[in-house]
Backbone of each chain as ProteinMPNN parsed JSONL, in Angstrom:
{"seq_chain_A": "XXXXXXXXXXXXXXXXXXXXXXXXXXXXXXXXXXXXXXXXXXXXXXXXXXXXXXXXXXXXXXXXXXXXXXXXXXXXXXXXXXXXXXXXXXXXXXXXXXXXXXXXXXXXXXXXXXXXXXXXXXXXXXXXXXXXXX", "coords_chain_A": {"N_chain_A": [[12.27, 40.875, -5.126], [9.649, 38.638, -4.612], [9.18, 35.328, -5.753], [6.209, 33.996, -7.212], [4.362, 31.625, -5.396], [2.859, 28.637, -5.673], [0.754, 26.726, -3.847], [0.151, 23.403, -3.908], [-2.552, 21.266, -3.111], [-4.478, 18.556, -1.72], [-7.899, 18.113, -1.813], [-10.791, 17.205, 0.036], [-13.84, 15.808, 1.433], [-15.941, 15.563, 4.325], [-18.173, 12.944, 4.715], [-21.704, 11.915, 4.917], [-21.634, 9.837, 6.711], [-19.733, 10.561, 8.467], [-17.183, 10.097, 7.534], [-13.907, 10.845, 6.415], [-13.28, 11.79, 3.205], [-11.637, 11.43, 0.018], [-11.026, 12.177, -3.403], [-9.429, 10.229, -5.789], [-7.174, 9.862, -8.57], [-6.563, 6.949, -10.092], [-4.088, 5.177, -11.83], [-3.179, 2.995, -14.47], [-0.487, 0.817, -15.71], [-0.779, 0.802, -18.504], [-1.772, 3.253, -18.984], [-4.498, 3.612, -18.61], [-7.115, 5.114, -16.677], [-8.899, 5.843, -13.615], [-11.289, 7.556, -11.699], [-11.455, 7.515, -8.21], [-13.421, 7.349, -5.375], [-12.389, 7.626, -2.169], [-11.931, 6.553, 1.273], [-10.312, 8.112, 3.942], [-8.197, 6.468, 6.06], [-6.75, 6.317, 8.993], [-6.109, 4.196, 10.543], [-5.178, 2.262, 8.907], [-2.221, 1.041, 7.703], [-1.09, 0.769, 5.209], [-0.887, 1.691, 1.663], [-3.127, 1.903, -0.216], [-6.381, 0.529, -0.692], [-8.254, -1.394, -3.01], [-11.268, -2.576, -4.56], [-11.89, -5.735, -6.282], [-13.307, -5.297, -8.659], [-12.487, -2.778, -9.609], [-9.737, -3.201, -9.848], [-9.684, -5.107, -11.871], [-10.947, -3.729, -13.959], [-9.068, -1.705, -14.485], [-7.028, -3.236, -15.292], [-4.845, -3.847, -13.632], [-1.782, -5.167, -12.311], [-1.395, -8.168, -10.553], [1.122, -8.72, -8.302], [2.421, -9.643, -6.023], [2.259, -11.124, -2.688], [1.098, -10.837, 0.76], [0.918, -10.948, 4.387], [-1.658, -9.507, 6.427], [-2.736, -7.652, 9.314], [-5.811, -7.715, 10.813], [-8.443, -5.647, 12.274], [-9.481, -7.054, 14.447], [-7.379, -8.498, 15.298], [-6.868, -10.788, 13.925], [-5.236, -12.665, 11.255], [-4.759, -12.156, 7.808], [-4.391, -13.168, 4.397], [-3.226, -11.176, 1.801], [-3.731, -10.209, -1.601], [-1.545, -8.323, -3.595], [-1.368, -5.541, -5.65], [0.198, -3.537, -8.222], [0.052, -0.141, -8.892], [-0.498, 3.255, -10.013], [-0.924, 6.53, -8.637], [-2.348, 9.764, -9.077], [-1.119, 12.047, -7.123], [-1.303, 14.832, -5.272], [-0.652, 16.312, -7.505], [1.403, 14.901, -8.625], [2.479, 11.928, -10.269], [2.665, 8.868, -8.7], [4.081, 5.687, -7.684], [2.127, 3.044, -6.215], [1.478, 0.473, -3.825], [-1.203, -1.751, -3.862], [-3.642, -3.082, -1.883], [-5.81, -5.713, -2.39], [-9.209, -5.566, -1.634], [-12.513, -6.112, -0.716], [-14.056, -3.719, -0.089], [-15.068, -0.315, 0.628], [-12.863, 1.849, -1.106], [-9.78, 2.461, 0.552], [-7.59, 4.943, 1.792], [-4.412, 4.853, 3.113], [-1.925, 5.273, 5.754], [0.633, 5.045, 4.619], [0.456, 6.223, 2.111], [-0.194, 8.748, 2.919], [2.028, 9.602, 4.198], [4.302, 12.109, 5.15], [2.626, 14.207, 4.805], [0.205, 16.72, 5.842], [-2.914, 16.386, 7.393], [-5.983, 18.0, 7.55], [-9.193, 18.361, 8.942], [-12.676, 19.16, 9.051], [-14.777, 17.895, 11.282], [-17.658, 17.221, 10.54], [-20.786, 16.871, 8.825], [-20.279, 17.3, 5.365], [-17.958, 18.641, 5.901], [-14.764, 20.245, 5.455], [-11.9, 18.717, 4.005], [-8.457, 18.789, 3.983], [-5.349, 18.019, 2.519], [-2.002, 18.396, 2.761], [1.304, 18.728, 1.556], [3.998, 18.39, 3.798], [6.348, 19.568, 3.167], [5.581, 21.724, 1.618], [4.705, 23.535, 3.406], [6.657, 24.936, 4.597]], "CA_chain_A": [[10.927, 40.477, -5.517], [9.397, 37.23, -4.303], [8.528, 34.53, -6.806], [4.883, 33.491, -6.847], [4.469, 30.246, -4.919], [1.544, 28.008, -5.73], [0.72, 25.554, -2.972], [-0.766, 22.345, -4.339], [-3.078, 20.48, -2.003], [-5.553, 17.638, -2.049], [-9.082, 18.493, -1.047], [-11.855, 16.205, 0.128], [-15.021, 16.229, 2.179], [-16.473, 14.597, 5.301], [-19.482, 12.537, 4.184], [-22.825, 11.812, 5.862], [-21.273, 8.823, 7.73], [-18.602, 11.158, 9.191], [-15.914, 9.599, 7.008], [-13.145, 11.815, 5.624], [-13.115, 11.189, 1.885], [-10.865, 12.172, -0.99], [-11.136, 11.577, -4.735], [-8.09, 9.941, -6.327], [-7.071, 9.322, -9.922], [-5.698, 5.766, -10.111], [-3.591, 5.024, -13.206], [-2.567, 1.689, -14.728], [0.724, 0.927, -16.547], [-1.118, 1.103, -19.905], [-2.321, 4.628, -18.992], [-5.919, 3.736, -18.277], [-7.253, 5.743, -15.364], [-10.26, 5.85, -13.066], [-11.439, 8.348, -10.475], [-11.886, 6.659, -7.109], [-13.78, 8.0, -4.118], [-11.775, 6.814, -1.12], [-12.044, 6.992, 2.665], [-9.007, 8.229, 4.605], [-8.235, 5.566, 7.215], [-5.454, 6.39, 9.673], [-5.855, 2.89, 11.157], [-4.622, 1.398, 7.856], [-0.837, 1.491, 7.545], [-0.65, 0.625, 3.825], [-1.091, 2.813, 0.737], [-4.454, 2.012, -0.815], [-7.094, -0.716, -1.021], [-9.25, -1.282, -4.079], [-12.001, -3.82, -4.791], [-11.469, -6.448, -7.495], [-13.939, -4.723, -9.855], [-11.623, -1.681, -10.093], [-8.446, -3.793, -10.236], [-9.898, -5.759, -13.175], [-11.246, -2.685, -14.945], [-7.841, -0.988, -14.83], [-6.035, -4.249, -15.709], [-3.649, -3.744, -12.789], [-1.085, -6.446, -12.228], [-1.14, -8.834, -9.265], [2.559, -9.021, -8.407], [2.989, -10.27, -4.83], [1.298, -11.34, -1.609], [1.598, -10.544, 2.105], [-0.055, -11.068, 5.475], [-2.049, -8.269, 7.079], [-3.408, -7.839, 10.598], [-7.106, -7.034, 10.821], [-8.766, -4.931, 13.5], [-9.744, -7.968, 15.559], [-6.14, -9.204, 15.604], [-6.683, -11.962, 13.062], [-4.306, -12.501, 10.144], [-5.381, -12.419, 6.502], [-3.442, -13.089, 3.285], [-3.691, -10.202, 0.81], [-3.142, -10.038, -2.927], [-1.078, -6.94, -3.723], [-1.236, -5.083, -7.026], [0.962, -2.299, -8.374], [-0.555, 0.871, -9.739], [0.005, 4.6, -9.777], [-1.973, 7.508, -8.358], [-1.999, 11.173, -9.174], [-1.159, 12.473, -5.724], [-0.765, 16.179, -5.09], [-0.111, 16.789, -8.778], [2.495, 14.055, -9.122], [2.14, 10.512, -10.414], [3.594, 8.076, -7.883], [3.7, 4.273, -7.591], [1.543, 2.593, -4.951], [1.061, -0.912, -3.65], [-2.646, -1.73, -3.643], [-4.163, -4.314, -1.29], [-7.159, -6.034, -2.86], [-10.143, -5.706, -0.524], [-13.87, -5.834, -1.21], [-14.703, -2.712, 0.729], [-14.873, 1.003, 0.022], [-11.417, 2.097, -1.184], [-9.182, 3.122, 1.717], [-6.262, 5.552, 1.698], [-3.747, 4.602, 4.387], [-0.859, 6.165, 6.23], [1.816, 5.033, 3.743], [0.237, 7.224, 1.062], [-0.279, 10.055, 3.575], [3.314, 9.915, 4.841], [4.888, 13.372, 4.707], [1.555, 15.184, 4.556], [-0.644, 17.156, 6.947], [-4.35, 16.287, 7.117], [-6.875, 18.791, 8.409], [-10.589, 18.114, 8.558], [-13.765, 19.64, 9.893], [-15.543, 16.667, 11.517], [-19.089, 17.495, 10.472], [-21.232, 16.575, 7.46], [-19.79, 18.244, 4.345], [-16.772, 19.344, 6.395], [-13.658, 20.329, 4.497], [-10.696, 17.91, 4.25], [-7.307, 19.228, 3.173], [-4.118, 17.236, 2.677], [-0.946, 19.238, 2.217], [2.672, 18.267, 1.75], [4.698, 19.113, 4.866], [7.385, 20.36, 2.507], [5.006, 22.959, 1.058], [4.289, 24.408, 4.499], [7.81, 25.685, 5.116]], "C_chain_A": [[10.736, 38.99, -5.254], [8.718, 36.532, -5.479], [7.164, 34.07, -6.308], [5.011, 32.025, -6.444], [3.081, 29.648, -4.843], [1.555, 26.737, -4.892], [-0.335, 24.567, -3.46], [-1.308, 21.667, -3.094], [-4.181, 19.556, -2.517], [-6.741, 18.028, -1.185], [-10.119, 17.386, -1.074], [-12.982, 16.735, 0.974], [-15.39, 15.14, 3.186], [-17.904, 14.253, 4.863], [-20.531, 12.386, 5.295], [-22.582, 10.761, 6.946], [-20.091, 9.282, 8.586], [-17.265, 10.546, 8.765], [-15.236, 10.717, 6.215], [-12.84, 11.177, 4.278], [-12.269, 12.083, 0.988], [-11.003, 11.433, -2.313], [-9.741, 11.442, -5.332], [-8.184, 9.528, -7.783], [-6.067, 8.171, -9.881], [-5.365, 5.45, -11.569], [-2.91, 3.665, -13.352], [-1.332, 1.874, -15.608], [0.405, 1.22, -18.013], [-1.911, 2.41, -20.03], [-3.84, 4.724, -18.929], [-6.014, 4.412, -16.918], [-8.713, 5.732, -14.929], [-10.275, 6.709, -11.81], [-12.049, 7.469, -9.386], [-12.23, 7.52, -5.897], [-13.305, 7.116, -2.975], [-12.052, 7.418, 0.259], [-10.644, 7.02, 3.273], [-9.069, 7.461, 5.913], [-6.87, 5.56, 7.886], [-5.136, 5.112, 10.456], [-5.316, 1.87, 10.173], [-3.219, 1.905, 7.546], [-0.322, 1.391, 6.111], [-0.93, 1.86, 2.991], [-2.564, 2.965, 0.371], [-5.072, 0.626, -0.909], [-8.065, -0.397, -2.151], [-9.982, -2.617, -4.209], [-11.618, -4.438, -6.139], [-12.092, -5.856, -8.754], [-13.069, -3.608, -10.453], [-10.287, -2.236, -10.589], [-8.553, -4.437, -11.613], [-10.127, -4.707, -14.255], [-9.982, -1.962, -15.416], [-6.73, -1.932, -15.302], [-4.724, -4.101, -14.92], [-3.085, -5.136, -12.545], [-0.94, -6.934, -10.783], [0.326, -9.237, -9.261], [3.174, -9.601, -7.139], [1.885, -10.496, -3.807], [1.95, -11.025, -0.259], [0.509, -10.847, 3.122], [-0.394, -9.679, 5.986], [-2.768, -8.603, 8.374], [-4.702, -7.037, 10.608], [-7.391, -6.429, 12.202], [-9.028, -5.826, 14.694], [-8.522, -8.801, 15.919], [-5.901, -10.42, 14.734], [-5.778, -11.61, 11.88], [-4.994, -12.908, 8.845], [-4.303, -12.315, 5.422], [-4.026, -12.165, 2.215], [-2.965, -10.358, -0.526], [-2.754, -8.572, -3.053], [-0.797, -6.62, -5.194], [-0.373, -3.821, -7.05], [0.216, -1.368, -9.329], [0.097, 2.214, -9.481], [-1.183, 5.496, -9.42], [-1.437, 8.905, -8.641], [-2.208, 11.762, -7.777], [-0.51, 13.834, -5.603], [-0.073, 16.673, -6.359], [1.015, 15.964, -9.354], [2.016, 12.617, -9.237], [3.167, 9.708, -9.622], [3.131, 6.629, -7.795], [3.091, 3.96, -6.229], [1.333, 1.089, -4.986], [-0.398, -0.891, -3.229], [-3.088, -3.082, -3.096], [-5.585, -4.545, -1.798], [-8.067, -6.248, -1.661], [-11.525, -5.262, -0.991], [-14.613, -4.88, -0.278], [-14.578, -1.37, 0.02], [-13.362, 1.263, -0.028], [-10.912, 2.903, 0.013], [-7.83, 3.717, 1.343], [-5.616, 5.422, 3.066], [-2.551, 5.506, 4.627], [0.396, 6.133, 5.361], [1.679, 6.036, 2.611], [0.262, 8.627, 1.659], [1.044, 10.51, 4.193], [3.9, 11.218, 4.266], [3.873, 14.472, 4.446], [0.841, 15.566, 5.855], [-2.1, 17.024, 6.522], [-5.078, 17.198, 8.09], [-8.297, 18.518, 7.967], [-11.543, 18.724, 9.564], [-14.732, 18.476, 10.065], [-17.02, 16.975, 11.67], [-19.511, 17.176, 9.036], [-20.813, 17.702, 6.511], [-18.596, 19.075, 4.814], [-15.628, 19.247, 5.396], [-12.486, 19.44, 4.948], [-9.582, 18.477, 3.378], [-6.088, 18.396, 3.54], [-3.013, 18.01, 1.983], [0.419, 18.626, 2.513], [3.333, 19.077, 2.864], [5.78, 20.005, 4.275], [6.869, 21.694, 1.98], [4.666, 23.963, 2.141], [5.429, 25.276, 5.02], [7.972, 27.038, 4.41]], "O_chain_A": [[11.576, 38.177, -5.638], [7.81, 37.074, -6.108], [6.99, 33.789, -5.122], [5.715, 31.266, -7.11], [2.238, 30.085, -4.059], [2.28, 25.789, -5.195], [-1.534, 24.844, -3.435], [-0.58, 21.512, -2.114], [-4.735, 19.755, -3.598], [-6.607, 18.244, 0.019], [-10.3, 16.713, -2.089], [-13.09, 17.938, 1.214], [-15.181, 13.953, 2.938], [-18.735, 15.14, 4.667], [-20.27, 12.692, 6.458], [-23.241, 10.782, 7.986], [-19.517, 8.493, 9.337], [-16.325, 10.489, 9.559], [-15.88, 11.437, 5.452], [-12.204, 10.124, 4.224], [-12.194, 13.299, 1.166], [-11.086, 10.205, -2.339], [-8.972, 12.402, -5.378], [-9.166, 8.909, -8.191], [-4.874, 8.383, -9.664], [-6.243, 5.454, -12.432], [-2.161, 3.236, -12.474], [-1.134, 2.943, -16.187], [1.223, 1.825, -18.707], [-2.611, 2.648, -21.014], [-4.408, 5.79, -19.165], [-5.102, 4.299, -16.099], [-9.629, 5.628, -15.745], [-9.388, 6.604, -10.963], [-13.036, 6.77, -9.616], [-11.415, 8.327, -5.45], [-13.766, 5.984, -2.829], [-12.357, 8.603, 0.398], [-9.882, 6.064, 3.135], [-9.892, 7.762, 6.777], [-5.944, 4.894, 7.424], [-4.029, 4.958, 10.971], [-5.026, 0.735, 10.552], [-3.045, 3.064, 7.169], [0.771, 1.876, 5.818], [-1.18, 2.94, 3.526], [-3.174, 4.007, 0.612], [-4.369, -0.349, -1.174], [-8.616, 0.7, -2.24], [-9.387, -3.672, -3.993], [-11.093, -3.757, -7.021], [-11.475, -5.903, -9.819], [-12.935, -3.514, -11.673], [-9.767, -1.8, -11.616], [-7.636, -4.331, -12.428], [-9.557, -4.795, -15.343], [-9.843, -1.645, -16.598], [-5.638, -1.493, -15.662], [-3.635, -4.217, -15.482], [-3.802, -6.137, -12.567], [-0.436, -6.221, -9.915], [0.749, -10.014, -10.117], [4.333, -10.013, -7.16], [0.733, -10.118, -4.02], [3.173, -10.955, -0.143], [-0.664, -10.985, 2.776], [0.45, -8.783, 5.988], [-3.336, -9.685, 8.524], [-4.686, -5.819, 10.432], [-6.665, -6.677, 13.165], [-8.823, -5.412, 15.835], [-8.608, -9.706, 16.749], [-4.831, -11.025, 14.802], [-5.579, -10.442, 11.547], [-5.726, -13.896, 8.806], [-3.407, -11.477, 5.515], [-5.163, -12.341, 1.779], [-1.76, -10.602, -0.576], [-3.517, -7.683, -2.676], [-0.078, -7.348, -5.878], [-0.23, -3.13, -6.041], [-0.191, -1.764, -10.422], [1.124, 2.297, -8.809], [-2.309, 5.247, -9.85], [-0.251, 9.189, -8.47], [-3.339, 11.945, -7.326], [0.696, 13.975, -5.807], [0.948, 17.358, -6.302], [1.531, 16.267, -10.43], [1.241, 12.143, -8.406], [4.373, 9.838, -9.833], [1.93, 6.36, -7.827], [3.486, 4.534, -5.215], [1.049, 0.508, -6.033], [-0.791, -0.119, -2.355], [-2.931, -4.107, -3.76], [-6.454, -3.684, -1.654], [-7.737, -7.025, -0.766], [-11.69, -4.192, -1.576], [-15.674, -5.213, 0.252], [-14.033, -1.303, -1.082], [-12.654, 0.926, 0.92], [-11.527, 3.884, 0.43], [-7.026, 3.079, 0.663], [-6.198, 5.831, 4.07], [-2.22, 6.374, 3.819], [1.158, 7.1, 5.36], [2.667, 6.638, 2.191], [0.681, 9.58, 1.002], [1.171, 11.646, 4.652], [3.978, 11.393, 3.05], [4.215, 15.536, 3.93], [0.873, 14.823, 6.836], [-2.487, 17.478, 5.445], [-4.826, 17.174, 9.294], [-8.583, 18.45, 6.772], [-11.261, 18.794, 10.76], [-15.43, 18.101, 9.122], [-17.56, 16.99, 12.776], [-18.68, 17.208, 8.129], [-20.971, 18.885, 6.813], [-18.261, 20.089, 4.201], [-15.537, 18.307, 4.607], [-12.132, 19.417, 6.127], [-9.753, 18.627, 2.168], [-5.834, 18.11, 4.71], [-3.071, 18.255, 0.777], [0.648, 18.078, 3.591], [3.243, 20.304, 2.879], [6.09, 21.066, 4.817], [7.614, 22.672, 1.901], [4.37, 25.12, 1.842], [5.211, 26.222, 5.777], [8.891, 27.793, 4.725]]}, "seq_chain_B": "XXXXXXXXXXXXXXXXXXXXXXXXXXXXXXXXXXXXXXXXXXXXXXXXXXXXXXXXXXXXXXXXXXXXXXXXXXXXXXXXXXXXXXXX", "coords_chain_B": {"N_chain_B": [[9.084, -3.877, -12.98], [8.315, -6.78, -14.013], [7.226, -9.241, -13.56], [5.095, -11.737, -14.679], [2.998, -13.34, -13.807], [1.582, -14.73, -10.794], [2.566, -17.815, -9.47], [1.815, -19.478, -7.471], [-0.524, -20.603, -4.966], [-2.418, -18.635, -2.567], [-2.126, -19.835, -0.039], [0.144, -21.437, -0.411], [2.034, -19.436, -0.881], [2.081, -18.144, 1.635], [2.898, -20.245, 3.299], [5.41, -21.114, 2.211], [6.767, -18.66, 2.101], [6.797, -17.748, 4.782], [8.175, -19.833, 5.95], [10.714, -19.677, 4.73], [11.439, -17.151, 5.664], [11.581, -17.594, 8.462], [13.566, -19.629, 8.624], [15.819, -18.783, 7.135], [16.057, -15.966, 6.865], [15.281, -14.387, 9.087], [17.205, -14.522, 11.245], [19.222, -13.015, 10.182], [18.294, -10.435, 9.966], [16.692, -9.517, 12.098], [17.697, -8.347, 14.499], [18.514, -5.655, 14.082], [16.697, -4.373, 12.477], [13.995, -3.838, 13.04], [10.636, -3.415, 12.128], [11.206, -2.804, 9.502], [10.905, -3.76, 5.991], [10.983, -6.953, 4.487], [11.396, -8.365, 1.37], [10.798, -11.37, -0.125], [11.848, -13.754, -2.512], [10.114, -16.521, -3.232], [10.842, -18.589, -4.872], [13.684, -18.535, -5.47], [14.662, -18.089, -2.967], [15.965, -15.802, -2.262], [16.409, -12.446, -0.929], [15.391, -9.012, -0.243], [15.917, -6.054, 1.664], [14.228, -3.236, 2.938], [12.864, 0.065, 3.704], [10.247, 0.238, 2.964], [7.497, -1.439, 1.233], [7.392, -1.09, -1.553], [9.986, -0.26, -2.35], [11.557, -2.443, -1.42], [10.441, -4.588, -2.89], [10.844, -3.757, -5.559], [13.62, -3.66, -5.679], [14.186, -6.368, -5.433], [12.945, -7.361, -7.74], [14.566, -6.228, -9.662], [16.804, -7.832, -9.544], [15.714, -10.372, -9.866], [13.631, -10.812, -12.222], [11.339, -12.354, -12.499], [10.409, -12.817, -9.99], [8.698, -14.366, -7.285], [6.988, -12.868, -5.032], [6.945, -12.553, -1.54], [6.129, -10.605, 1.152], [7.383, -9.487, 4.319], [7.031, -7.856, 7.454], [9.569, -6.954, 9.562], [9.621, -8.365, 12.74], [6.896, -8.315, 13.085], [3.583, -9.728, 12.716], [1.932, -9.097, 10.57], [2.262, -7.291, 7.449], [0.896, -4.92, 7.016], [-1.475, -3.068, 9.019], [-4.917, -3.177, 9.424], [-7.337, -1.018, 10.297], [-9.767, -1.296, 12.999], [-12.819, -2.585, 11.964], [-12.59, -1.601, 9.4], [-12.678, -3.335, 7.283], [-15.123, -4.397, 7.188]], "CA_chain_B": [[7.862, -4.678, -12.893], [8.207, -7.667, -15.16], [6.614, -10.53, -13.227], [3.886, -11.903, -15.492], [1.899, -13.879, -13.012], [1.97, -15.467, -9.596], [2.422, -19.235, -9.802], [1.457, -20.266, -6.285], [-1.759, -20.18, -4.296], [-2.205, -17.816, -1.362], [-1.659, -20.684, 1.059], [1.535, -21.806, -0.698], [2.845, -18.228, -0.655], [2.244, -17.931, 3.076], [3.654, -21.358, 3.878], [6.799, -21.062, 1.753], [7.355, -17.375, 2.464], [7.07, -17.692, 6.227], [9.205, -20.835, 6.257], [12.009, -19.101, 4.319], [11.749, -16.059, 6.584], [11.974, -18.141, 9.769], [14.759, -20.475, 8.576], [16.984, -18.174, 6.485], [16.132, -14.498, 6.846], [15.059, -13.754, 10.391], [18.432, -14.393, 12.043], [20.104, -12.016, 9.553], [17.733, -9.076, 9.922], [15.795, -9.12, 13.183], [18.307, -7.563, 15.57], [18.688, -4.217, 13.833], [15.801, -3.876, 11.419], [12.593, -3.921, 13.45], [9.716, -2.538, 11.413], [11.524, -2.707, 8.068], [10.24, -4.733, 5.128], [11.761, -7.933, 3.738], [10.726, -8.97, 0.215], [11.432, -12.679, -0.355], [11.439, -14.528, -3.692], [9.928, -17.87, -2.686], [11.495, -19.545, -5.778], [15.149, -18.559, -5.304], [14.923, -17.884, -1.537], [16.739, -14.568, -2.101], [15.552, -11.405, -0.362], [15.863, -7.628, -0.15], [15.433, -5.351, 2.851], [14.071, -1.794, 2.705], [11.946, 0.634, 4.698], [8.86, 0.108, 2.512], [7.245, -2.601, 0.361], [7.682, -0.764, -2.959], [11.438, -0.274, -2.544], [12.073, -3.808, -1.239], [9.982, -5.429, -4.001], [11.489, -3.332, -6.811], [15.027, -4.102, -5.632], [14.203, -7.81, -5.695], [12.586, -7.574, -9.151], [15.731, -5.881, -10.497], [17.688, -9.008, -9.564], [14.954, -11.555, -10.31], [12.44, -10.212, -12.86], [10.169, -13.228, -12.388], [10.321, -13.165, -8.56], [7.394, -14.632, -6.657], [7.363, -12.094, -3.844], [6.228, -12.576, -0.264], [6.714, -9.567, 2.01], [7.257, -9.633, 5.778], [7.546, -6.723, 8.237], [10.42, -7.543, 10.599], [9.121, -8.232, 14.103], [5.435, -8.22, 13.095], [2.88, -10.802, 11.999], [1.393, -8.57, 9.317], [2.97, -6.162, 6.84], [0.089, -3.74, 7.323], [-2.593, -3.222, 9.933], [-6.172, -2.616, 8.913], [-8.027, -0.563, 11.493], [-10.974, -2.011, 13.398], [-14.045, -2.301, 11.218], [-12.393, -1.034, 8.071], [-12.913, -4.325, 6.232], [-16.458, -4.96, 7.319]], "C_chain_B": [[7.745, -5.594, -14.105], [7.538, -8.997, -14.84], [5.265, -10.643, -13.964], [2.714, -12.412, -14.681], [2.449, -14.564, -11.762], [1.634, -16.939, -9.827], [2.012, -20.102, -8.615], [0.168, -19.715, -5.662], [-1.415, -19.283, -3.099], [-1.59, -18.64, -0.241], [-0.203, -21.099, 0.851], [2.47, -20.62, -0.481], [3.141, -18.063, 0.828], [3.14, -19.006, 3.685], [5.141, -21.264, 3.513], [7.472, -19.774, 2.221], [7.719, -17.313, 3.938], [8.139, -18.689, 6.634], [10.601, -20.297, 5.907], [12.409, -17.98, 5.284], [12.282, -16.612, 7.907], [13.324, -18.861, 9.7], [15.996, -19.746, 8.045], [17.154, -16.678, 6.74], [16.144, -13.89, 8.245], [16.342, -13.513, 11.174], [19.363, -13.317, 11.483], [19.595, -10.587, 9.722], [17.122, -8.588, 11.237], [16.42, -8.155, 14.193], [18.268, -6.057, 15.317], [17.715, -3.626, 12.833], [14.324, -3.987, 11.766], [11.738, -2.924, 12.675], [10.019, -2.377, 9.933], [10.862, -3.858, 7.304], [11.258, -5.648, 4.452], [10.89, -8.436, 2.595], [11.496, -10.232, -0.141], [10.919, -13.264, -1.664], [11.322, -15.98, -3.241], [10.444, -18.946, -3.651], [12.98, -19.664, -5.484], [15.576, -18.454, -3.847], [15.848, -16.689, -1.286], [15.81, -13.479, -1.56], [16.2, -10.029, -0.427], [15.196, -6.981, 1.05], [15.324, -3.861, 2.524], [13.073, -1.249, 3.72], [10.491, 0.549, 4.255], [8.74, -1.014, 1.482], [7.621, -2.312, -1.091], [9.18, -0.86, -3.231], [11.986, -1.693, -2.443], [11.689, -4.687, -2.432], [10.689, -5.052, -5.3], [12.957, -3.733, -6.846], [15.132, -5.591, -5.951], [13.892, -8.098, -7.172], [13.717, -7.173, -10.099], [16.656, -7.08, -10.62], [17.0, -10.222, -10.151], [13.636, -11.084, -10.921], [11.184, -11.062, -12.746], [9.9, -13.617, -10.927], [8.87, -13.362, -8.121], [7.516, -14.078, -5.235], [6.373, -12.233, -2.696], [6.897, -11.54, 0.625], [6.419, -9.842, 3.484], [7.744, -8.336, 6.411], [8.29, -7.301, 9.438], [9.833, -7.273, 11.986], [7.609, -8.17, 14.22], [4.81, -9.384, 12.335], [2.394, -10.335, 10.64], [2.24, -7.435, 8.78], [2.239, -4.865, 7.167], [-1.001, -4.098, 8.314], [-3.795, -2.516, 9.321], [-7.041, -2.291, 10.109], [-9.342, -1.283, 11.741], [-12.154, -1.592, 12.532], [-13.841, -1.871, 9.789], [-12.646, -2.046, 6.96], [-14.304, -4.913, 6.317], [-17.343, -4.479, 6.18]], "O_chain_B": [[7.141, -5.221, -15.112], [7.304, -9.801, -15.741], [4.417, -9.755, -13.876], [1.579, -11.966, -14.852], [3.624, -14.925, -11.694], [0.554, -17.268, -10.317], [1.879, -21.319, -8.745], [-0.173, -18.541, -5.811], [-0.259, -19.197, -2.685], [-0.651, -18.201, 0.424], [0.588, -21.118, 1.794], [3.572, -20.783, 0.043], [4.288, -17.868, 1.231], [4.027, -18.71, 4.486], [6.012, -21.326, 4.381], [8.613, -19.797, 2.681], [8.812, -16.88, 4.3], [8.92, -18.432, 7.55], [11.545, -20.442, 6.683], [13.572, -17.872, 5.673], [13.309, -16.155, 8.409], [14.141, -18.725, 10.61], [17.112, -20.057, 8.459], [18.279, -16.185, 6.82], [16.928, -12.987, 8.536], [16.548, -12.424, 11.71], [20.193, -12.769, 12.209], [20.371, -9.636, 9.632], [17.041, -7.382, 11.471], [15.747, -7.25, 14.686], [18.016, -5.276, 16.235], [17.893, -2.492, 12.39], [13.492, -4.206, 10.885], [12.071, -1.743, 12.58], [9.185, -1.869, 9.183], [10.333, -4.798, 7.898], [12.264, -5.186, 3.915], [9.767, -8.885, 2.824], [12.692, -10.182, -0.424], [9.713, -13.277, -1.913], [12.328, -16.605, -2.904], [10.48, -20.118, -3.277], [13.486, -20.766, -5.271], [16.738, -18.706, -3.525], [16.444, -16.58, -0.214], [14.59, -13.562, -1.704], [17.406, -9.905, -0.639], [14.065, -7.311, 1.409], [16.223, -3.292, 1.904], [12.502, -2.007, 4.504], [9.588, 0.762, 5.064], [9.737, -1.48, 0.931], [8.117, -3.199, -1.787], [9.599, -1.464, -4.218], [12.787, -2.109, -3.28], [12.519, -5.448, -2.932], [11.092, -5.932, -6.062], [13.484, -4.099, -7.896], [16.049, -6.022, -6.65], [14.506, -8.976, -7.778], [13.822, -7.704, -11.204], [17.228, -7.318, -11.683], [17.625, -11.016, -10.853], [12.633, -10.969, -10.217], [10.076, -10.545, -12.882], [9.243, -14.623, -10.66], [7.962, -12.636, -8.526], [8.072, -14.728, -4.349], [5.164, -12.059, -2.849], [8.109, -11.593, 0.831], [5.359, -10.355, 3.841], [8.746, -7.77, 5.974], [7.717, -8.044, 10.234], [9.58, -6.129, 12.362], [7.08, -7.993, 15.317], [5.422, -9.953, 11.43], [2.437, -11.088, 9.667], [2.864, -6.701, 9.545], [2.845, -3.86, 7.536], [-1.402, -5.255, 8.44], [-3.692, -1.415, 8.78], [-7.438, -3.186, 10.855], [-9.957, -1.812, 10.816], [-12.449, -0.405, 12.386], [-14.805, -1.779, 9.029], [-12.812, -1.655, 5.805], [-14.626, -5.845, 5.579], [-18.516, -4.846, 6.112]]}, "name": "protein", "num_of_chains": 2, "seq": "XXXXXXXXXXXXXXXXXXXXXXXXXXXXXXXXXXXXXXXXXXXXXXXXXXXXXXXXXXXXXXXXXXXXXXXXXXXXXXXXXXXXXXXXXXXXXXXXXXXXXXXXXXXXXXXXXXXXXXXXXXXXXXXXXXXXXXXXXXXXXXXXXXXXXXXXXXXXXXXXXXXXXXXXXXXXXXXXXXXXXXXXXXXXXXXXXXXXXXXXXXXXXXXXXXXXXXXXXXXXXX"}
């Protein structure tokens, strides 16, 4: 008899600007949390960006800095915060680059997952652990 | 995660961090660690090497709980790349 196997996945939607979006629960060390609508950006190699309003609201801690390379090749110094996200049913630590734009989910958070999306308004976005596909 | 606050400006972080990387760290790591992450404490000039920023930073904080951390990706100007237009 086979055991029932429940495949967890993250679901999102392609918005009216043709951006693949996903809703994330971001959690602070003192257990505050906030739902964040993010855009999946495969051109961003980090974990997550959040604007200062969210970083302040969640009282996340600024703990280091780094240089990043922008799309035009220029270099920018980033403040990096530490937080946690509920990702695929598990709480995991993430480094968060402060950036005053729509929150971005990058390839470091997506590492080990398969993304599928229907590139049309209201298209379905699914993110599944590669481990769950075997 | 015990660092209470960062004590240097962005510019000081970049200046001190990159100087320590160029003078002390680069020659020890560059040959065999392209693409890996170095986390440097710009106070003690100690560092940790790992495949990602979280692991490298946490290893450094275990040794120096008040570390003032500057991260560098070996062989690259930036730790992360932000795709064209994503910050506009």
